[in-house]
C-alpha positions in Angstrom: 174.2 95.9 117.7 171.2 97.8 119.1 169.7 97.3 122.5 166.9 95.3 120.9 166.7 91.7 122.2 166.4 88.7 119.9 162.9 87.4 119.7 161.8 83.8 119.5 161.1 84.3 115.8 164.7 85.7 115.3 166.0 82.5 116.9 163.8 80.3 114.7 165.0 82.1 111.6 168.6 81.7 112.7 168.0 78.0 113.2 166.4 77.6 109.8 169.3 79.4 108.1 171.8 77.1 109.8 169.8 74.0 108.9 169.7 75.1 105.3 173.4 75.7 105.1 176.2 73.1 104.5 179.1 75.5 105.3 179.6 74.8 108.9 178.8 72.3 111.7 178.7 74.5 114.8 177.2 77.9 115.5 177.7 80.1 118.5 175.9 83.4 119.2 176.2 85.6 122.2 174.3 88.9 122.5 173.6 90.5 125.9 172.2 87.9 128.2 171.5 85.4 125.5 173.9 82.7 124.4 173.0 80.1 121.7 175.1 77.1 120.7 173.9 74.9 117.9 175.7 71.8 116.6 174.9 69.5 113.6 174.3 65.8 114.1 177.5 63.6 114.4 177.4 62.4 110.7 177.4 66.0 109.4 176.0 64.7 106.1 172.5 66.3 106.5 171.2 69.5 108.1 170.7 69.1 111.8 167.3 67.8 112.6 167.4 68.8 116.3 168.9 71.6 118.3 171.6 70.0 120.4 171.7 72.8 123.0 170.2 76.2 123.6 171.9 77.9 126.5 170.4 81.1 128.0 172.9 82.6 130.4 172.4 85.8 132.3 175.2 88.3 133.0 178.1 86.8 134.9 177.1 88.5 138.2 173.8 86.4 138.4 174.6 82.8 137.7 171.6 81.5 139.7 169.2 82.2 136.8 171.0 80.0 134.2 168.6 77.9 132.2 169.4 75.1 129.8 167.0 73.1 127.6 167.4 69.5 126.8 167.6 68.6 123.2 164.2 67.7 121.7 163.7 64.0 121.3 161.2 64.3 118.5 160.7 67.1 115.9 157.0 67.4 116.8 158.0 68.7 120.3 159.1 72.0 118.7 156.9 72.4 115.6 157.9 76.1 115.2 161.6 75.3 114.9 161.4 73.1 111.9 160.2 74.3 108.5 159.5 72.1 105.5 162.3 73.6 103.4 164.8 73.2 106.2 163.9 69.5 106.8 164.1 68.4 103.2 167.4 66.8 102.0 169.9 69.6 101.2 170.0 68.7 97.5 166.3 69.3 97.2 166.6 72.9 98.5 169.5 73.9 96.4 167.8 73.9 92.9 171.0 72.9 91.1 171.1 73.8 87.5 169.4 71.1 85.5 171.6 70.1 82.5 168.5 69.7 80.4 167.6 73.4 80.6 169.9 74.2 77.6 171.8 77.0 79.2 174.4 78.4 76.8 178.0 77.9 77.7 178.6 81.6 77.7 175.7 82.4 80.0 176.3 84.9 82.8 175.4 83.2 86.2 174.1 85.3 89.1 175.1 83.5 92.3 174.1 84.2 95.8 176.8 86.1 97.8 175.4 84.8 101.1 173.2 82.3 102.9 169.6 83.6 103.3 166.1 83.7 101.9 165.6 84.6 98.3 162.9 87.1 97.3 162.0 88.1 93.7 160.0 91.2 94.7 160.4 94.1 97.3 157.3 92.9 99.2 154.6 90.2 98.9 152.2 90.9 96.0 154.6 93.4 94.3 155.9 92.9 90.8 159.1 90.9 90.6 162.3 92.9 90.0 163.0 90.9 86.8 161.2 88.4 84.6 162.6 86.0 82.0 163.3 87.8 78.8 163.9 91.2 80.5 167.0 93.2 79.7 169.2 94.1 82.7 172.0 96.6 83.2 174.9 96.1 85.6 173.0 98.2 88.3 169.6 96.4 87.8 168.4 94.9 91.1 167.4 91.3 90.3 166.4 90.0 93.7 166.7 90.4 97.5 168.3 88.1 100.0 167.2 88.4 103.6 169.6 87.4 106.3 168.4 87.8 109.9 166.0 90.6 109.1 168.6 92.4 107.0 167.6 92.9 103.4 170.4 92.7 100.8 169.8 93.9 97.2 171.5 91.7 94.6 172.4 93.5 91.3 173.0 91.8 87.9 176.5 93.3 87.8 176.5 92.8 84.0 174.3 93.8 81.1 172.2 90.9 79.8 168.8 89.3 79.2 167.4 87.1 82.0 167.1 83.5 80.6 166.5 81.4 83.7 165.4 81.9 87.3 166.4 78.9 89.4 165.0 79.8 92.8 161.4 80.2 93.9 160.3 83.2 95.9 160.8 82.7 99.6 163.2 79.7 99.3 166.4 79.5 101.3 169.6 79.9 99.3 173.2 78.9 99.9 176.4 80.9 99.4 177.4 80.5 95.7 174.1 78.9 94.7 173.1 79.9 91.1 170.0 82.2 91.3 169.6 83.3 87.7 171.2 83.1 84.3 171.6 85.9 81.8 172.4 85.8 78.1 175.1 88.4 77.2 173.7 91.3 75.2 176.2 93.5 73.4 
């Protein structure tokens, strides 16, 4: 990792990613002088609504500067930590395939290989990588997924025609979530 410190926005983004994921209940990050511990609520059935503990610890030789924040008692105390997408019930952010969409049984599903934020274009205002009805090759980039400021290009990996796009631009996605469907083209 570089010498660059995590910013407040980096921490907010990490918290949002954790809140939108259902794959783990605890998260621990230590980088340089910063140590962050986040735990889900006891029921584990919904994304955490509060940060249980954020611990900022200096190097071991200076324990006098250790600071610890109390958990927020109300979400409005930290309005920048919560985001509308992260506070909705998990099933509303997943965009599960609607059985009424008439997806062929032999459709090729493009699934998210990671938890992150889905983008249809390389930058805001740019044309999307693919549109419904567009032909793709195995190497065609169909979207981007951003994880902690790292941009990951997602390729179609198979030749086909885009029939469905299940995720809106800028929405959080889960590992294994269906992003798009392709019809096989011979």
